[in-house]
C-alpha positions as CSV (number, residue, x, y, z in Angstrom):
1,X,94.1,81.3,81.1
2,X,93.6,81.6,84.9
3,X,96.8,83.7,85.2
4,X,95.7,86.1,82.4
5,X,92.2,86.5,83.7
6,X,93.5,87.2,87.2
7,X,95.9,89.8,85.9
8,X,93.0,91.5,84.0
9,X,90.9,91.4,87.2
10,X,93.7,93.2,89.0
11,X,93.7,96.0,86.5
12,X,90.0,96.4,86.9
13,X,90.3,96.5,90.7
14,X,93.0,99.1,90.6
15,X,90.9,101.3,88.3
16,X,87.9,101.1,90.6
17,X,90.0,101.9,93.7
18,X,91.6,105.0,91.9
19,X,88.1,106.5,91.6
20,X,87.3,105.8,95.3
21,X,90.6,107.3,96.4
22,X,90.1,110.4,94.3
23,X,86.8,111.1,95.9
24,X,88.2,110.4,99.4
25,X,91.1,112.8,98.8
26,X,88.8,115.7,98.4
27,X,88.4,115.6,102.2
28,X,91.7,114.4,103.5
29,X,95.5,114.4,102.9
30,X,97.4,111.5,101.1
31,X,99.4,110.5,104.2
32,X,96.3,110.3,106.4
33,X,94.4,108.4,103.7
34,X,97.2,105.9,103.3
35,X,97.4,105.3,107.1
36,X,93.6,104.5,107.2
37,X,93.4,102.3,104.1
38,X,96.5,100.2,105.0
39,X,95.7,99.6,108.6
40,X,92.1,98.8,108.0
41,X,92.9,96.5,105.0
42,X,95.8,94.8,106.9
43,X,93.5,94.1,109.9
44,X,90.7,92.7,107.7
45,X,93.1,90.5,105.8
46,X,94.5,89.0,109.0
47,X,90.9,88.4,110.3
48,X,90.0,86.6,107.0
49,X,93.0,84.3,107.4
50,X,92.0,83.5,110.9
51,X,88.3,82.9,109.9
52,X,89.3,80.7,107.0
53,X,91.6,78.7,109.2
54,X,94.6,79.7,107.1
55,X,96.6,81.6,109.7
56,X,99.0,78.6,109.9
57,X,100.0,79.4,106.3
58,X,101.1,82.8,107.4
59,X,103.3,81.5,110.2
60,X,104.8,78.8,108.0
61,X,106.1,81.2,105.4
62,X,109.9,80.9,104.9
63,X,111.8,83.8,106.5
64,X,113.2,85.0,103.1
65,X,109.6,85.1,101.7
66,X,108.3,87.0,104.7
67,X,111.1,89.5,104.6
68,X,110.7,90.1,100.8
69,X,106.9,90.5,101.2
70,X,107.3,92.9,104.1
71,X,109.8,95.1,102.3
72,X,107.7,95.0,99.1
73,X,104.8,96.3,101.2
74,X,106.9,99.1,102.7
75,X,108.3,100.2,99.3
76,X,105.2,99.7,97.1
77,X,102.3,100.4,99.5
78,X,104.0,102.8,101.9
79,X,106.2,105.0,99.7
80,X,104.6,104.2,96.3
81,X,100.9,104.6,97.2
82,X,101.5,107.7,99.2
83,X,103.1,109.3,96.1
84,X,100.2,107.9,94.0
85,X,97.6,109.5,96.2
86,X,99.4,112.8,96.1
87,X,99.5,112.6,92.3
88,X,95.8,111.7,92.1
89,X,95.0,114.7,94.3
90,X,97.0,117.1,92.1
91,X,96.2,115.9,88.5
92,X,93.3,113.5,88.7
93,X,92.7,109.9,87.7
94,X,92.8,110.3,83.9
95,X,96.4,111.8,84.1
96,X,97.9,110.1,87.1
97,X,96.9,106.5,86.5
98,X,98.4,106.1,82.9
99,X,101.8,107.5,84.1
100,X,101.9,105.4,87.3
101,X,101.2,102.3,85.1
102,X,104.5,102.7,83.3
103,X,106.1,100.6,86.1
104,X,106.7,97.6,83.7
105,X,109.3,99.8,81.9
106,X,111.2,100.0,85.1
107,X,110.7,96.3,85.8
108,X,112.5,95.7,82.5
109,X,115.3,98.1,83.6
110,X,115.8,96.2,86.8
111,X,115.8,92.8,85.0
112,X,118.5,94.1,82.7
113,X,120.7,95.7,85.3
114,X,120.3,93.1,88.1
115,X,119.7,89.8,86.3
116,X,121.5,90.7,83.0
117,X,118.6,89.8,80.7
118,X,118.9,90.7,77.1
119,X,116.7,93.5,75.8
120,X,115.2,93.2,72.3
121,X,114.8,96.0,69.8
122,X,111.1,95.8,70.4
123,X,111.7,96.7,74.0
124,X,113.4,99.9,73.0
125,X,110.5,100.7,70.7
126,X,108.1,100.0,73.5
127,X,110.1,102.2,75.9
128,X,110.0,105.0,73.3
129,X,106.3,104.6,73.0
130,X,105.8,104.8,76.7
131,X,107.9,108.0,76.9
132,X,105.9,109.5,74.1
133,X,102.6,108.7,75.9
134,X,104.0,110.4,79.1
135,X,105.0,113.4,77.1
136,X,101.5,113.8,75.5
137,X,99.9,113.7,79.0
138,X,102.5,115.9,80.8
139,X,102.6,118.6,78.1
140,X,98.9,119.0,77.7
141,X,98.2,122.7,78.1
142,X,94.9,124.5,78.1
143,X,94.5,128.0,76.6
144,X,93.7,129.7,79.9
145,X,96.1,127.6,82.0
146,X,97.9,129.6,84.7
147,X,101.5,129.3,85.8
148,X,100.3,127.7,89.1
149,X,98.3,125.1,87.2
150,X,101.3,124.3,85.0
151,X,103.5,123.8,88.0
152,X,100.8,121.6,89.6
153,X,100.7,119.4,86.5
154,X,104.5,119.1,86.5
155,X,104.6,118.1,90.2
156,X,101.8,115.6,89.7
157,X,103.6,114.0,86.7
158,X,106.9,113.7,88.7
159,X,105.0,112.1,91.6
160,X,103.3,109.7,89.3
161,X,106.7,108.6,87.8
162,X,108.2,108.2,91.2
163,X,105.2,106.0,92.1
164,X,105.9,103.8,89.0
165,X,109.5,103.3,90.2
166,X,108.4,102.3,93.7
167,X,105.8,99.9,92.3
168,X,108.3,98.3,89.9
169,X,110.6,97.5,92.8
170,X,107.7,96.2,94.9
171,X,106.5,93.9,92.1
172,X,110.0,92.6,91.4
173,X,110.2,91.5,95.1
174,X,106.7,89.9,94.9
175,X,107.7,88.0,91.8
176,X,110.7,86.6,93.6
177,X,108.4,85.4,96.4
178,X,105.8,83.7,94.3
179,X,108.3,81.9,92.2
180,X,109.6,80.0,95.2
181,X,109.0,76.2,94.9
182,X,106.3,76.1,97.7
183,X,104.4,79.1,96.4
184,X,102.0,77.6,93.9
185,X,98.9,77.6,96.1
186,X,96.0,80.1,96.5
187,X,96.4,80.2,100.3
188,X,100.1,81.1,99.9
189,X,99.1,84.0,97.6
190,X,96.6,85.2,100.2
191,X,99.2,84.9,103.0
192,X,101.9,86.7,101.1
193,X,99.5,89.6,100.4
194,X,98.4,89.7,104.0
195,X,101.9,90.0,105.4
196,X,102.8,92.6,102.8
197,X,99.9,94.9,103.8
198,X,100.2,94.1,107.5
199,X,103.9,95.0,107.6
200,X,103.4,98.5,106.2
201,X,100.3,99.0,108.3
202,X,102.5,98.5,111.4
203,X,105.2,100.8,110.2
204,X,102.6,103.6,109.4
205,X,100.9,103.3,112.7
206,X,104.2,103.5,114.5
207,X,105.3,106.5,112.5
208,X,101.9,108.3,112.4
209,X,102.7,110.8,115.1
210,X,105.6,112.0,112.9
211,X,104.2,111.7,109.4
212,X,100.7,112.8,110.3
213,X,101.2,115.2,113.1
214,X,97.7,116.6,113.1
215,X,96.3,113.1,113.3
216,X,94.1,113.5,110.3
217,X,93.5,109.8,110.1
218,X,91.6,110.0,113.4
219,X,89.4,113.0,112.3
220,X,88.0,111.8,109.0
221,X,84.3,112.0,108.0
222,X,82.5,108.7,107.9
223,X,82.0,108.9,104.1
224,X,85.7,109.5,103.5
225,X,86.6,106.6,105.9
226,X,84.2,104.2,104.0
227,X,85.7,105.2,100.6
228,X,89.2,104.5,101.8
229,X,88.4,101.2,103.5
230,X,86.4,99.9,100.4
231,X,89.1,101.2,98.1
232,X,91.8,99.5,100.1
233,X,90.0,96.2,100.1
234,X,89.4,96.4,96.3
235,X,93.0,97.4,95.5
236,X,95.1,95.7,98.2
237,X,93.1,92.7,99.2
238,X,91.5,91.7,95.9
239,X,93.7,93.5,93.3
240,X,97.1,92.4,94.6
241,X,95.8,88.9,95.4
242,X,94.7,88.6,91.8
243,X,98.1,89.8,90.5
244,X,99.9,87.3,92.8
245,X,97.6,84.5,91.3
246,X,98.4,85.9,87.9
247,X,102.2,85.7,88.5
248,X,101.7,82.1,89.8
249,X,99.8,80.9,86.8
250,X,101.2,82.9,83.9
251,X,104.7,84.2,82.9
252,X,105.6,87.7,84.1
253,X,105.9,88.7,80.4
254,X,102.1,88.1,80.1
255,X,100.7,88.9,83.5
256,X,102.4,92.3,84.0
257,X,101.3,93.9,80.7
258,X,97.7,92.6,81.1
259,X,97.6,94.1,84.7
260,X,98.9,97.4,83.2
261,X,95.8,98.0,81.0
262,X,94.4,100.1,83.9
263,X,94.8,103.4,82.0
264,X,92.2,102.3,79.4
265,X,89.6,101.6,82.1
266,X,90.6,104.7,84.2
267,X,90.2,107.1,81.3
268,X,86.6,105.8,80.8
269,X,85.7,105.9,84.5
270,X,87.3,109.4,84.9
271,X,84.8,110.7,82.3
272,X,81.8,108.8,83.5
273,X,82.1,108.9,87.3
274,X,84.4,111.8,88.1
275,X,83.4,114.1,85.3
276,X,87.1,114.8,84.6
277,X,87.9,116.6,81.3
278,X,89.8,114.0,79.2
279,X,91.2,115.5,76.0
280,X,92.3,113.6,72.8
281,X,95.9,114.0,73.8
282,X,95.3,112.5,77.2
283,X,93.3,109.5,75.8
284,X,95.9,109.0,73.0
285,X,98.8,109.1,75.6
286,X,97.0,106.4,77.6
287,X,96.6,104.1,74.6
288,X,100.2,104.6,73.5
289,X,101.5,103.8,77.0
290,X,99.5,100.6,77.1
291,X,100.7,99.7,73.6
292,X,104.3,100.4,74.6
293,X,104.0,98.0,77.6
294,X,102.7,95.2,75.4
295,X,105.6,95.8,73.0
296,X,108.1,95.4,75.8
297,X,106.7,92.2,77.2
298,X,104.9,90.4,74.5
299,X,106.7,90.9,71.2
């Protein structure tokens, strides 16, 4: 039960952070936003480890675990989350989040291609459901929609799908780390998450002069800065820690689909907090995607 509750907590954290990111992106660019949230969260996580007297756990990580966690951070948080923020900026929370949460479909694909796992007929039905849900969201047109708006929607959908691919690779790597024999401890989960965030934070800071030439991450308004720092702590510190705990205490086939219920929460919050226009097609697509994920993993 601890694993399932932790996975559900991760889904709620990622929903809340999406709302914070969307508001912050009204005043800044995705690359600048990612530099700020990752460097601030990485620094805070390392300080927490030191304050809790757990820094030794970080230095005692096996080399293979440290490398996998670092690469997972670069792929998932560096590439994936930058694409995610770009998608949020273009099409909003209610559309971007459900599509990005199709990453379990790609996790199944990697498990099949790399590990050689057998795929049940229910998995194919689930995959078809997910694709149907994406189609409903991506082909939602309004009567007065212009050509530019149509192209923006298409670009946002493509970016969201690319995000899902990056996240699936990142999660596969994290699952490899937390299934190591010495990984069944809470402090280990905290250390793995810290090194994951810190690794990409260092990479982004080093490459900031190239990827953020106008130094937008140094010129942010205080409100935008606070939104990104809080969002980073909620999603990266708490959310990913909870997912790691979920993978430690529950099978991947149960933890991953529960963590993927984010679209259901995001649709509600997009209406209540962001005043986004959520149509019946959008809501139905979100529900179908979540249903497809459960078919893949649970049945």
